[in-house]
N, C-alpha and C positions, 0 to 999 in steps of 0.2 A: 504494500500500500504506500501511497505517496502522502506526505504530511501536507495538510491544507493550511491556509492562512489562519483558520480558527484554532487549529491544533498547534501551530508553531509556538515555541517557547514553553510548551508543557513538558512534564516529566515523561520519560519513555514508558514507564510502567503504567501511568495513568492514561496516556494516549492509547496504548494498545488495549488496556482493559475496557475503555469506553468503546473502542472500535470493534472489539471482539467480545460481545456479551456472553459467549459460551465459556469464557475463561474468567475466573475470579481474579481480582488484582493480586492476591497472594500467589495464585498459580502463575500469573504472568511474571511476578517478581522472581519466583523460583526458576522459571524457564530462562529469564535473563541471566541470573547468576550461574545457571548451568551452561551458558554459552549458546543457547538456542535462538538468539535474536541477533540480527545484523542490521547495521545502518550503512546504507550505500556500499554494501558488500563487505563491511568490516564488522567482525564480531563485537557486540556491545555487552559488557558484563556489569554495568552499573545502572540499577533501576532509576536513579534520579537524574540520569543524563537528560539534558534539555534538547529537544528535537528542533530542527530548523525547517523552514518552508521548503517543500519539494524533496526533503529527505526521503529516500526509499527504505521502508522498514520491511524486514522479512522475518517471520516467525516460523521456525522449523520445529514444530511440536512433535516430541517423540510419541510413539504409540502408547496408549494408556496401559498402566500396569494392571496385571491380573487383579480384579476386584475381589476375588475369592481364593486366596491361597489355600492349599489343601493341608490338613493335618498330616504329619509324617512322624512315624515312630523313630525319632532320632534321639539317642541318649544325650542327656544333659548333665554337666557337672554342677550340681546345685549346691550353693553355699548357704542359702537361706530361703525360706518360703513361708508365707502366711496367706491369709485371704485377700490381701491387698497387693502384694508384690512378690516378685521372685528375683533372686540374685544368683547369677551363674558365672562360672569361669569359662569364657568362650574359647574354644580351641582355635588353633591356627587353621586357616582354610575355610572357615564357616562365614558365609555372607550373612549379614544381619537380617535383611528383608528381601523378598523377591523383587527382581528387576529384569529387564530384558537381558537375556544371556544367563541369568541365574534364577530360574523360576522355581527350583526345588532345592531341597537340602539346606534351607536357610534356618536361622534362629526362629523366625516367625513360624515356619512350618512345624518346627519342633515344639514351640510354645502352644500352638493350637492343639497339638496332640496331647501334650502333657496336661494342659489346663482344662481340657475337655469342655471348653466354652468359647463363645465368640468374644474375643478381647476387643477393647476399644481401638478405634482408628484415630488418625490425626489429619485434620484439614480435609477430610473426605477421601484421603488416600488410605488404602487398606494396609496399614503397617501396625497390626495389633500389638498394643502394649509397648511399642518402641518409643522411648523418650530420649535416647542418645545412641550413638553408633560407635563401633570400632571398625577400622579397615578390615577387609577379609583376612589379611595376613598379619594382623596384630592380635595377639592373644590377651586374655585377662578378664578382669571383673566388669560385669555389666548388670544393670538392674532393669527390669521390665515391669510395667504396671499390669495389674489384673482387674482393676475396676476404673471407672471413669474418674472418681474422686482422686484415686492414687495417680492416675495419668495427669490430671490437671496440676496437682500439687508438686509432683516430681518434675513435670515440664517447666514449671515456674522456677524451681530451684536450679535447673540446668540453664535456663535462660539468664538467671542472675549470676551464674558462674561462681557462686560462693562469695561474691563481693559483700553481701549483707547477711548471708545465712551460712549454715554449716556444710554446704556442699564442698567436698574435697576429692580431688583426683590426682594421683601420682603415678608416674610411669617410670619403668626402668629401661634405659637405652644403652646400647653399646655403640660408640662412635669412633670414627677414625681420628687419629691424632691426639694431641694433648691440648686442652684448652689452656689459655694463658692464666686464667683466673680459676679459683676453686669454686666460684659460684658467680652467677650473673643473670641478667634478664635480657631477653630478645624481644624488642618492641618493634615489630615490622608488619605493616598491613599486608594481607594476602588476598589474591584474586586468581582467577583462572589464567593459566599461561596462554597467551594469545597464539603461541606457536605449537602448543600440544594440549589438546582438550583433556588428556588424562592427568596432566600435572597442574599443581598450584604454583604460584610464584609470588615473590615480594613485589608489590606494586604500589605506587603512590596513591592510586585511586582505589586500592583494595579495602577490605573490611579490617577493622582493628583486630590485631592478634598479638597476644602477649604470652610468652613462655618464660617461666623461671626455672633455672637449672642449677644443680649442685653436683660436684664431682664426688663419687663414692669410692672410686679406685682407679689407679693408673697402671697400665701394663705396657711392656714392650722393651725395646732395645734401641740402638742407634738407627737401625734400618727400618723400624716400624713402631707404631704406637697406637694403642687402643685405650679409650677411656670409658669407664662405666659411669653413667650419669643418671641422676634422679631428676625428672622433669615434672613440674606442676603447672597446670594450665590456669590462666586467668581468663581465657576465652577458649572457645571450642571450634576452631575452623577445620575444614577438611585438610588432612595431612599436616596439621600445624607443626607438630614436633619435627617431623621429617624435613619440612621445608626450612624451618628456623635453624635447625642444626646444620643443614647444608649451607644456609645463608652465612653462618659465621665460620664456615670452613671445616666443619666436622660432621659430614653426612654419616648416617647410620650404616653400620656394616650390612652388606648384602642388599641394600635398598635398590631395587631394580629401576626406580624412577629418578632418584636424587643422588645416587652415588656412582653413576656410570663412569665418571671421570676418575674414579678410584679403583677401577677393576684391576689395573696392573699392580696395585699395592698388595693384593692378595698374594702375589708371587714372592713377596718379601717375608711372608710369615713362615715360621717353622712348619715342617710338613704336617704335623698333626693338627695345628691350628688352621693351616690352609685348607685341609680336608673338611674341617668342621664349618668354616665360614663359607666355603664353596657349596657345601651341602645344605646350608640353611634354606636357600631358595626364597627368602623373604626378609624384610627389614628386621633388624634386631631390636624389636620394640615390644614391650609388655605392659599392659595396664595393671599395675601391681596393687593399687589401693583405691578404694572408693568409699566415701563417707557421705551421708545425707540425713536429713530429718525424716523420720517415718511420717507418712502423710496423714495418719490417723492418730497415733499415740503421741506424736511429737518427740519421741525418743531419738537421740542421735545414734545412728547406726554406722558401724565401721566394718569393712570387709577387706581382706587381702588375699592374694592368690600367689603361690610360689611360682618361680620361673618354670615354664614348661620344659620338657626334656631337652629340646634342641638348644635353648638358651642356657639351661642348667649345665649342659655338657660344655658349652662355650665358656661359661664363667669358671667352671672347674679347671679347664685346660689353661685358661689365662692365669688363674691363681697358681697353678702348678708351675707354670713357666716362671712367674715372679719368684716363687720359693726357690726354684733351682738356680736362679741367676742372681739372687741377692748377694751383694758384696759387703 
């Protein structure tokens, strides 16, 4: 569609929502953030962009997600459960909710089977109980709601990012190199990489993103270095830790999107470590801790999950190397 004189100067999301009544403004906003909208052939990822007279707007809406994901008997590592919510330790390789290309085997499919009921959705999209996500290949603690009131209360806590409430999220990461400081904060806005739809990137026009990190251990020798880092989120953007650590020059080990320039560094590792890192096949990141306020009782809940076998093997091998080479 071409922007008219009446539409000129308006926000991109507002103009499209008014012109396309079949889509809600929230849906339009999500599609813009997902890179599905172009202005004059260039991808636009900021909903508040002001459009100009005669701009050519194109919306490439993806096919709708399956409205009725099927229950599937998939084992869950349950850390806690009551009538309102369930806390699980998500394994590596599990997608959180069905999407094109991943219609089955997701956490949603497993929850529908386990809970034996229709869980609440979000904004009309069938993502039962899901109030936050982890990447497919990030393991660790997640909470899902089992009732509408739990959904609303938990969603509000995650939207607040713990700024005024008890929400707490901490991750364990293994990164290349040694950070200059023992702790620090990365405050760098994130948005979709205009050159690769699968990646996020630091962008001046991106959304606020803040990660706090602290070194837990340093490993290595003159030829290579790896740092075990604890990360806490003040915001929750897609791939946030992965992008932020790469941004400061310390991408996560085996990260297929953000550590491609470090592939040759694997060859500098001792043979046993090289085999472990090469065999990871996923970013070395684990959601280790999750804390929140119970939506009904008001109690502060805290859960942690140990490193999964692949990262535990990595940690043990790194510690063994340090012990053997301590001078």
